[in-house]
N, CA, C and O atoms as CSV, one atom per row, in Angstrom:
chain,resi,resn,atom,element,x,y,z
A,1,MET,N,N,12.247,18.616,33.649
A,1,MET,CA,C,12.742,19.950,33.883
A,1,MET,C,C,14.081,19.875,34.586
A,1,MET,O,O,14.185,19.375,35.707
A,2,SER,N,N,15.091,20.371,33.923
A,2,SER,CA,C,16.387,20.343,34.562
A,2,SER,C,C,16.926,21.751,34.708
A,2,SER,O,O,17.042,22.468,33.715
A,3,PRO,N,N,17.255,22.163,35.913
A,3,PRO,CA,C,17.778,23.495,36.118
A,3,PRO,C,C,19.172,23.617,35.554
A,3,PRO,O,O,19.859,22.620,35.333
A,4,SER,N,N,19.578,24.840,35.325
A,4,SER,CA,C,20.916,25.106,34.813
A,4,SER,C,C,21.959,24.645,35.816
A,4,SER,O,O,21.786,24.807,37.024
A,5,THR,N,N,23.035,24.074,35.312
A,5,THR,CA,C,24.084,23.610,36.216
A,5,THR,C,C,24.998,24.749,36.640
A,5,THR,O,O,25.756,24.608,37.600
A,6,SER,N,N,24.934,25.885,35.932
A,6,SER,CA,C,25.817,26.992,36.259
A,6,SER,C,C,25.270,27.871,37.375
A,6,SER,O,O,26.030,28.608,38.003
A,7,ALA,N,N,23.973,27.807,37.632
A,7,ALA,CA,C,23.376,28.623,38.683
A,7,ALA,C,C,22.338,27.781,39.417
A,7,ALA,O,O,21.671,26.937,38.819
A,8,PRO,N,N,22.212,28.022,40.727
A,8,PRO,CA,C,21.209,27.253,41.470
A,8,PRO,C,C,19.809,27.636,41.012
A,8,PRO,O,O,19.571,28.775,40.612
A,9,SER,N,N,18.896,26.693,41.069
A,9,SER,CA,C,17.515,26.942,40.696
A,9,SER,C,C,16.904,27.936,41.667
A,9,SER,O,O,17.157,27.898,42.871
A,10,ALA,N,N,16.094,28.823,41.113
A,10,ALA,CA,C,15.399,29.797,41.963
A,10,ALA,C,C,14.476,29.086,42.948
A,10,ALA,O,O,14.206,29.600,44.033
A,11,LEU,N,N,13.991,27.902,42.567
A,11,LEU,CA,C,13.126,27.148,43.471
A,11,LEU,C,C,13.863,26.714,44.732
A,11,LEU,O,O,13.256,26.585,45.796
A,12,SER,N,N,15.170,26.490,44.615
A,12,SER,CA,C,15.933,26.003,45.768
A,12,SER,C,C,16.051,27.048,46.872
A,12,SER,O,O,16.414,26.725,48.003
A,13,THR,N,N,15.745,28.295,46.543
A,13,THR,CA,C,15.822,29.351,47.562
A,13,THR,C,C,14.507,29.523,48.308
A,13,THR,O,O,14.421,30.322,49.240
A,14,LEU,N,N,13.483,28.778,47.902
A,14,LEU,CA,C,12.156,28.914,48.500
A,14,LEU,C,C,11.910,27.851,49.559
A,14,LEU,O,O,12.605,26.837,49.623
A,15,THR,N,N,10.906,28.108,50.386
A,15,THR,CA,C,10.465,27.072,51.318
A,15,THR,C,C,9.771,25.982,50.512
A,15,THR,O,O,9.456,26.177,49.338
A,16,VAL,N,N,9.537,24.853,51.132
A,16,VAL,CA,C,8.868,23.743,50.450
A,16,VAL,C,C,7.485,24.181,49.970
A,16,VAL,O,O,7.104,23.896,48.835
A,17,ARG,N,N,6.749,24.856,50.808
A,17,ARG,CA,C,5.397,25.298,50.444
A,17,ARG,C,C,5.448,26.319,49.308
A,17,ARG,O,O,4.632,26.264,48.388
A,18,GLN,N,N,6.403,27.251,49.367
A,18,GLN,CA,C,6.537,28.227,48.287
A,18,GLN,C,C,6.891,27.533,46.968
A,18,GLN,O,O,6.356,27.880,45.915
A,19,ALA,N,N,7.787,26.561,47.032
A,19,ALA,CA,C,8.170,25.828,45.819
A,19,ALA,C,C,6.972,25.073,45.253
A,19,ALA,O,O,6.780,25.032,44.038
A,20,GLN,N,N,6.167,24.477,46.129
A,20,GLN,CA,C,4.955,23.765,45.699
A,20,GLN,C,C,4.029,24.723,44.960
A,20,GLN,O,O,3.515,24.392,43.891
A,21,VAL,N,N,3.817,25.893,45.516
A,21,VAL,CA,C,2.932,26.884,44.907
A,21,VAL,C,C,3.542,27.392,43.600
A,21,VAL,O,O,2.836,27.536,42.601
A,22,ALA,N,N,4.835,27.661,43.602
A,22,ALA,CA,C,5.502,28.156,42.396
A,22,ALA,C,C,5.360,27.164,41.252
A,22,ALA,O,O,5.076,27.555,40.120
A,23,LEU,N,N,5.556,25.884,41.540
A,23,LEU,CA,C,5.414,24.856,40.500
A,23,LEU,C,C,3.975,24.770,40.008
A,23,LEU,O,O,3.735,24.623,38.809
A,24,ALA,N,N,3.025,24.860,40.920
A,24,ALA,CA,C,1.614,24.811,40.519
A,24,ALA,C,C,1.273,25.982,39.608
A,24,ALA,O,O,0.618,25.800,38.582
A,25,LEU,N,N,1.712,27.175,39.974
A,25,LEU,CA,C,1.462,28.352,39.148
A,25,LEU,C,C,2.149,28.219,37.791
A,25,LEU,O,O,1.580,28.570,36.757
A,26,ALA,N,N,3.369,27.714,37.807
A,26,ALA,CA,C,4.135,27.555,36.571
A,26,ALA,C,C,3.456,26.594,35.608
A,26,ALA,O,O,3.598,26.719,34.392
A,27,GLN,N,N,2.721,25.637,36.154
A,27,GLN,CA,C,2.062,24.637,35.318
A,27,GLN,C,C,0.612,25.015,35.005
A,27,GLN,O,O,-0.156,24.187,34.515
A,28,GLY,N,N,0.244,26.257,35.287
A,28,GLY,CA,C,-1.051,26.764,34.864
A,28,GLY,C,C,-2.139,26.813,35.908
A,28,GLY,O,O,-3.268,27.193,35.597
A,29,ALA,N,N,-1.837,26.441,37.137
A,29,ALA,CA,C,-2.857,26.523,38.186
A,29,ALA,C,C,-3.191,27.986,38.463
A,29,ALA,O,O,-2.330,28.860,38.358
A,30,THR,N,N,-4.431,28.238,38.812
A,30,THR,CA,C,-4.806,29.586,39.223
A,30,THR,C,C,-4.262,29.840,40.627
A,30,THR,O,O,-3.882,28.910,41.339
A,31,ILE,N,N,-4.232,31.094,41.005
A,31,ILE,CA,C,-3.788,31.431,42.361
A,31,ILE,C,C,-4.724,30.790,43.376
A,31,ILE,O,O,-4.278,30.294,44.410
A,32,SER,N,N,-6.015,30.801,43.083
A,32,SER,CA,C,-6.985,30.183,44.001
A,32,SER,C,C,-6.730,28.688,44.151
A,32,SER,O,O,-6.749,28.162,45.263
A,33,ALA,N,N,-6.490,28.003,43.037
A,33,ALA,CA,C,-6.248,26.556,43.087
A,33,ALA,C,C,-4.937,26.245,43.797
A,33,ALA,O,O,-4.871,25.317,44.603
A,34,ALA,N,N,-3.889,27.020,43.498
A,34,ALA,CA,C,-2.595,26.795,44.151
A,34,ALA,C,C,-2.706,27.039,45.650
A,34,ALA,O,O,-2.129,26.300,46.448
A,35,ALA,N,N,-3.443,28.073,46.031
A,35,ALA,CA,C,-3.627,28.386,47.449
A,35,ALA,C,C,-4.378,27.264,48.150
A,35,ALA,O,O,-3.991,26.835,49.236
A,36,ALA,N,N,-5.436,26.797,47.538
A,36,ALA,CA,C,-6.229,25.723,48.139
A,36,ALA,C,C,-5.392,24.450,48.295
A,36,ALA,O,O,-5.450,23.792,49.333
A,37,ALA,N,N,-4.623,24.106,47.274
A,37,ALA,CA,C,-3.805,22.889,47.323
A,37,ALA,C,C,-2.743,22.976,48.410
A,37,ALA,O,O,-2.385,21.965,49.015
A,38,ALA,N,N,-2.235,24.187,48.661
A,38,ALA,CA,C,-1.180,24.353,49.662
A,38,ALA,C,C,-1.739,24.712,51.034
A,38,ALA,O,O,-0.986,24.857,51.997
A,39,GLY,N,N,-3.052,24.855,51.122
A,39,GLY,CA,C,-3.655,25.222,52.401
A,39,GLY,C,C,-3.347,26.656,52.794
A,39,GLY,O,O,-3.149,26.960,53.970
A,40,LEU,N,N,-3.308,27.535,51.801
A,40,LEU,CA,C,-2.985,28.943,52.038
A,40,LEU,C,C,-4.127,29.837,51.606
A,40,LEU,O,O,-5.056,29.404,50.924
A,41,ASN,N,N,-4.043,31.097,52.016
A,41,ASN,CA,C,-4.960,32.115,51.556
A,41,ASN,C,C,-4.376,32.717,50.277
A,41,ASN,O,O,-3.158,32.836,50.141
A,42,ARG,N,N,-5.246,33.094,49.343
A,42,ARG,CA,C,-4.789,33.709,48.086
A,42,ARG,C,C,-3.926,34.946,48.328
A,42,ARG,O,O,-2.980,35.207,47.584
A,43,VAL,N,N,-4.255,35.697,49.364
A,43,VAL,CA,C,-3.514,36.929,49.667
A,43,VAL,C,C,-2.033,36.617,49.920
A,43,VAL,O,O,-1.151,37.380,49.526
A,44,THR,N,N,-1.779,35.494,50.576
A,44,THR,CA,C,-0.395,35.093,50.843
A,44,THR,C,C,0.365,34.914,49.542
A,44,THR,O,O,1.505,35.363,49.422
A,45,ILE,N,N,-0.249,34.270,48.578
A,45,ILE,CA,C,0.424,34.046,47.289
A,45,ILE,C,C,0.623,35.366,46.563
A,45,ILE,O,O,1.667,35.580,45.949
A,46,HIS,N,N,-0.357,36.251,46.624
A,46,HIS,CA,C,-0.184,37.569,46.003
A,46,HIS,C,C,0.991,38.321,46.636
A,46,HIS,O,O,1.753,38.991,45.939
A,47,ARG,N,N,1.130,38.208,47.946
A,47,ARG,CA,C,2.274,38.846,48.617
A,47,ARG,C,C,3.580,38.237,48.146
A,47,ARG,O,O,4.543,38.957,47.881
A,48,TRP,N,N,3.622,36.915,48.040
A,48,TRP,CA,C,4.828,36.240,47.559
A,48,TRP,C,C,5.171,36.703,46.145
A,48,TRP,O,O,6.338,36.930,45.825
A,49,LEU,N,N,4.140,36.840,45.298
A,49,LEU,CA,C,4.390,37.247,43.916
A,49,LEU,C,C,4.940,38.663,43.817
A,49,LEU,O,O,5.565,39.020,42.818
A,50,ASP,N,N,4.712,39.470,44.845
A,50,ASP,CA,C,5.274,40.815,44.874
A,50,ASP,C,C,6.768,40.804,45.198
A,50,ASP,O,O,7.452,41.814,45.029
A,51,LYS,N,N,7.269,39.664,45.660
A,51,LYS,CA,C,8.697,39.537,45.985
A,51,LYS,C,C,9.422,38.978,44.770
A,51,LYS,O,O,9.011,37.971,44.193
A,52,SER,N,N,10.504,39.643,44.391
A,52,SER,CA,C,11.202,39.268,43.159
A,52,SER,C,C,11.730,37.832,43.210
A,52,SER,O,O,11.757,37.150,42.186
A,53,GLU,N,N,12.147,37.369,44.384
A,53,GLU,CA,C,12.687,36.005,44.503
A,53,GLU,C,C,11.636,34.954,44.131
A,53,GLU,O,O,11.924,34.010,43.395
A,54,PHE,N,N,10.423,35.130,44.644
A,54,PHE,CA,C,9.351,34.178,44.350
A,54,PHE,C,C,8.891,34.319,42.898
A,54,PHE,O,O,8.710,33.318,42.203
A,55,ALA,N,N,8.706,35.543,42.444
A,55,ALA,CA,C,8.268,35.777,41.068
A,55,ALA,C,C,9.274,35.202,40.076
A,55,ALA,O,O,8.883,34.637,39.055
A,56,GLU,N,N,10.557,35.340,40.366
A,56,GLU,CA,C,11.598,34.780,39.490
A,56,GLU,C,C,11.544,33.254,39.491
A,56,GLU,O,O,11.734,32.623,38.450
A,57,ALA,N,N,11.290,32.669,40.639
A,57,ALA,CA,C,11.179,31.209,40.721
A,57,ALA,C,C,10.007,30.713,39.881
A,57,ALA,O,O,10.125,29.708,39.179
A,58,VAL,N,N,8.877,31.413,39.950
A,58,VAL,CA,C,7.714,31.039,39.142
A,58,VAL,C,C,8.061,31.174,37.659
A,58,VAL,O,O,7.738,30.298,36.857
A,59,SER,N,N,8.713,32.264,37.307
A,59,SER,CA,C,9.095,32.502,35.915
A,59,SER,C,C,10.033,31.409,35.391
A,59,SER,O,O,9.840,30.893,34.290
A,60,GLN,N,N,11.038,31.067,36.179
A,60,GLN,CA,C,11.978,30.008,35.773
A,60,GLN,C,C,11.277,28.650,35.682
A,60,GLN,O,O,11.529,27.877,34.757
A,61,ALA,N,N,10.411,28.369,36.631
A,61,ALA,CA,C,9.690,27.094,36.621
A,61,ALA,C,C,8.748,27.026,35.417
A,61,ALA,O,O,8.589,25.967,34.809
A,62,ARG,N,N,8.127,28.152,35.075
A,62,ARG,CA,C,7.228,28.183,33.909
A,62,ARG,C,C,8.030,27.936,32.627
A,62,ARG,O,O,7.596,27.177,31.761
A,63,ALA,N,N,9.192,28.572,32.506
A,63,ALA,CA,C,10.027,28.379,31.319
A,63,ALA,C,C,10.474,26.917,31.206
A,63,ALA,O,O,10.467,26.347,30.115
A,64,ALA,N,N,10.857,26.323,32.317
A,64,ALA,CA,C,11.273,24.914,32.310
A,64,ALA,C,C,10.092,24.010,31.962
A,64,ALA,O,O,10.260,23.022,31.247
A,65,TYR,N,N,8.914,24.337,32.456
A,65,TYR,CA,C,7.726,23.538,32.167
A,65,TYR,C,C,7.379,23.608,30.676
A,65,TYR,O,O,7.059,22.591,30.060
A,66,ILE,N,N,7.444,24.793,30.113
A,66,ILE,CA,C,7.156,24.958,28.684
A,66,ILE,C,C,8.164,24.177,27.850
A,66,ILE,O,O,7.790,23.531,26.871
A,67,LEU,N,N,9.441,24.230,28.231
A,67,LEU,CA,C,10.451,23.441,27.519
A,67,LEU,C,C,10.146,21.944,27.606
A,67,LEU,O,O,10.305,21.214,26.629
A,68,SER,N,N,9.710,21.498,28.776
A,68,SER,CA,C,9.402,20.072,28.925
A,68,SER,C,C,8.210,19.677,28.056
A,68,SER,O,O,8.169,18.566,27.529
A,69,LEU,N,N,7.242,20.578,27.904
A,69,LEU,CA,C,6.102,20.300,27.028
A,69,LEU,C,C,6.543,20.199,25.573
A,69,LEU,O,O,6.076,19.335,24.831
A,70,HIS,N,N,7.450,21.094,25.174
A,70,HIS,CA,C,7.984,21.039,23.807
A,70,HIS,C,C,8.746,19.743,23.578
A,70,HIS,O,O,8.608,19.116,22.527
A,71,ASP,N,N,9.547,19.340,24.556
A,71,ASP,CA,C,10.300,18.083,24.439
A,71,ASP,C,C,9.358,16.894,24.326
A,71,ASP,O,O,9.582,15.985,23.526
A,72,GLU,N,N,8.307,16.908,25.130
A,72,GLU,CA,C,7.327,15.815,25.102
A,72,GLU,C,C,6.645,15.757,23.738
A,72,GLU,O,O,6.471,14.675,23.177
A,73,LYS,N,N,6.260,16.913,23.203
A,73,LYS,CA,C,5.608,16.981,21.898
A,73,LYS,C,C,6.547,16.469,20.809
A,73,LYS,O,O,6.127,15.744,19.908
A,74,ARG,N,N,7.818,16.852,20.898
A,74,ARG,CA,C,8.818,16.397,19.926
A,74,ARG,C,C,8.958,14.875,19.984
A,74,ARG,O,O,9.048,14.219,18.947
A,75,SER,N,N,8.977,14.328,21.171
A,75,SER,CA,C,9.083,12.883,21.354
A,75,SER,C,C,7.865,12.169,20.782
A,75,SER,O,O,7.994,11.127,20.141
A,76,GLN,N,N,6.695,12.727,21.013
A,76,GLN,CA,C,5.463,12.122,20.491
A,76,GLN,C,C,5.454,12.150,18.967
A,76,GLN,O,O,5.037,11.183,18.329
A,77,ARG,N,N,5.915,13.256,18.383
A,77,ARG,CA,C,5.974,13.322,16.916
A,77,ARG,C,C,6.939,12.271,16.368
A,77,ARG,O,O,6.660,11.644,15.346
A,78,ALA,N,N,8.057,12.080,17.036
A,78,ALA,CA,C,9.029,11.073,16.599
A,78,ALA,C,C,8.419,9.671,16.686
A,78,ALA,O,O,8.610,8.852,15.787
A,79,GLN,N,N,7.691,9.401,17.759
A,79,GLN,CA,C,7.032,8.101,17.900
A,79,GLN,C,C,5.978,7.904,16.815
A,79,GLN,O,O,5.846,6.808,16.269
A,80,ALA,N,N,5.230,8.957,16.502
A,80,ALA,CA,C,4.202,8.857,15.462
A,80,ALA,C,C,4.853,8.588,14.104
A,80,ALA,O,O,4.369,7.760,13.333
A,81,ARG,N,N,5.957,9.295,13.814
A,81,ARG,CA,C,6.656,9.056,12.542
A,81,ARG,C,C,7.175,7.627,12.467
A,81,ARG,O,O,7.086,6.984,11.421
A,82,ALA,N,N,7.714,7.130,13.573
A,82,ALA,CA,C,8.227,5.758,13.587
A,82,ALA,C,C,7.102,4.754,13.362
A,82,ALA,O,O,7.290,3.748,12.676
A,83,THR,N,N,5.940,5.025,13.935
A,83,THR,CA,C,4.789,4.139,13.753
A,83,THR,C,C,4.349,4.132,12.295
A,83,THR,O,O,4.107,3.073,11.717
A,84,VAL,N,N,4.248,5.309,11.710
A,84,VAL,CA,C,3.843,5.400,10.303
A,84,VAL,C,C,4.875,4.717,9.414
A,84,VAL,O,O,4.511,3.976,8.500
A,85,ASP,N,N,6.158,4.959,9.672
A,85,ASP,CA,C,7.223,4.306,8.890
A,85,ASP,C,C,7.112,2.788,8.977
A,85,ASP,O,O,7.260,2.086,7.977
A,86,ALA,N,N,6.850,2.291,10.182
A,86,ALA,CA,C,6.741,0.842,10.369
A,86,ALA,C,C,5.540,0.283,9.613
A,86,ALA,O,O,5.627,-0.775,8.990
A,87,LEU,N,N,4.425,0.997,9.670
A,87,LEU,CA,C,3.231,0.538,8.956
A,87,LEU,C,C,3.442,0.550,7.439
A,87,LEU,O,O,3.016,-0.365,6.735
A,88,LEU,N,N,4.104,1.598,6.951
A,88,LEU,CA,C,4.369,1.676,5.510
A,88,LEU,C,C,5.313,0.569,5.044
A,88,LEU,O,O,5.173,0.057,3.934
A,89,ALA,N,N,6.257,0.208,5.877
A,89,ALA,CA,C,7.243,-0.801,5.494
A,89,ALA,C,C,6.768,-2.227,5.740
A,89,ALA,O,O,7.320,-3.169,5.170
A,90,ASP,N,N,5.763,-2.395,6.572
A,90,ASP,CA,C,5.299,-3.733,6.947
A,90,ASP,C,C,4.460,-4.353,5.833
A,90,ASP,O,O,3.410,-3.815,5.485
A,91,PRO,N,N,4.905,-5.472,5.272
A,91,PRO,CA,C,4.128,-6.115,4.209
A,91,PRO,C,C,2.773,-6.644,4.714
A,91,PRO,O,O,1.887,-6.935,3.911
A,92,GLN,N,N,2.613,-6.766,6.026
A,92,GLN,CA,C,1.341,-7.217,6.585
A,92,GLN,C,C,0.292,-6.103,6.620
A,92,GLN,O,O,-0.898,-6.375,6.784
A,93,THR,N,N,0.731,-4.852,6.466
A,93,THR,CA,C,-0.227,-3.748,6.416
A,93,THR,C,C,-0.956,-3.829,5.086
A,93,THR,O,O,-0.317,-3.881,4.035
A,94,PRO,N,N,-2.279,-3.841,5.115
A,94,PRO,CA,C,-3.029,-3.933,3.851
A,94,PRO,C,C,-2.637,-2.801,2.897
A,94,PRO,O,O,-2.424,-1.669,3.331
A,95,PRO,N,N,-2.544,-3.103,1.611
A,95,PRO,CA,C,-2.128,-2.100,0.624
A,95,PRO,C,C,-2.975,-0.829,0.653
A,95,PRO,O,O,-2.442,0.268,0.489
A,96,ASP,N,N,-4.300,-0.963,0.862
A,96,ASP,CA,C,-5.139,0.240,0.894
A,96,ASP,C,C,-4.791,1.133,2.089
A,96,ASP,O,O,-4.888,2.356,1.989
A,97,GLU,N,N,-4.389,0.542,3.210
A,97,GLU,CA,C,-3.971,1.324,4.382
A,97,GLU,C,C,-2.636,2.016,4.116
A,97,GLU,O,O,-2.445,3.175,4.485
A,98,ARG,N,N,-1.712,1.293,3.468
A,98,ARG,CA,C,-0.414,1.899,3.128
A,98,ARG,C,C,-0.627,3.071,2.171
A,98,ARG,O,O,0.004,4.118,2.318
A,99,LEU,N,N,-1.517,2.893,1.190
A,99,LEU,CA,C,-1.809,3.970,0.244
A,99,LEU,C,C,-2.425,5.164,0.962
A,99,LEU,O,O,-2.043,6.307,0.713
A,100,ARG,N,N,-3.381,4.900,1.857
A,100,ARG,CA,C,-4.024,5.985,2.612
A,100,ARG,C,C,-2.983,6.749,3.438
A,100,ARG,O,O,-3.000,7.980,3.473
A,101,LEU,N,N,-2.092,6.032,4.092
A,101,LEU,CA,C,-1.022,6.684,4.855
A,101,LEU,C,C,-0.131,7.518,3.938
A,101,LEU,O,O,0.184,8.668,4.247
A,102,ALA,N,N,0.270,6.938,2.821
A,102,ALA,CA,C,1.157,7.644,1.896
A,102,ALA,C,C,0.491,8.918,1.369
A,102,ALA,O,O,1.126,9.972,1.315
A,103,LEU,N,N,-0.769,8.827,0.985
A,103,LEU,CA,C,-1.474,10.001,0.476
A,103,LEU,C,C,-1.673,11.057,1.562
A,103,LEU,O,O,-1.600,12.257,1.294
A,104,THR,N,N,-1.922,10.607,2.770
A,104,THR,CA,C,-2.056,11.549,3.882
A,104,THR,C,C,-0.754,12.302,4.104
A,104,THR,O,O,-0.756,13.516,4.305
A,105,ILE,N,N,0.345,11.583,4.067
A,105,ILE,CA,C,1.660,12.205,4.236
A,105,ILE,C,C,1.902,13.223,3.127
A,105,ILE,O,O,2.441,14.302,3.373
A,106,LEU,N,N,1.506,12.877,1.916
A,106,LEU,CA,C,1.701,13.773,0.773
A,106,LEU,C,C,0.685,14.916,0.735
A,106,LEU,O,O,0.808,15.838,-0.071
A,107,GLY,N,N,-0.312,14.847,1.607
A,107,GLY,CA,C,-1.285,15.921,1.689
A,107,GLY,C,C,-2.434,15.795,0.725
A,107,GLY,O,O,-3.113,16.783,0.447
A,108,HIS,N,N,-2.672,14.619,0.211
A,108,HIS,CA,C,-3.765,14.379,-0.721
A,108,HIS,C,C,-4.928,13.707,-0.005
A,108,HIS,O,O,-4.753,13.012,0.996
A,109,LYS,N,N,-6.123,13.935,-0.549
A,109,LYS,CA,C,-7.301,13.260,-0.011
A,109,LYS,C,C,-7.729,12.182,-0.980
A,109,LYS,O,O,-7.582,12.329,-2.193
A,110,LEU,N,N,-8.256,11.105,-0.444
A,110,LEU,CA,C,-8.767,10.047,-1.317
A,110,LEU,C,C,-10.102,10.449,-1.894
A,110,LEU,O,O,-10.698,9.690,-2.658
């Protein structure tokens, strides 16, 4: 997750504990779980969420987290394609395995 270079991250305006909670919420933690992890009461987090500065930080952190998940998924797909390409090109891969891979790629069933 990399914040925009043109504007400071909303997280940088928060206390360490608020940033910890904001990141936890952004990554899918419940308010109860985030509160417990930070040693806070849930009511405190609800109050923070009523403040636009904290809510914006959570929103920005969530958007950055989602982008990082997409990037990770894209990287994994590239690695999978490279693995399949290597197996298809490798003469040591048994012919029946190469055929199964090729048919799978083409969307056919054996």
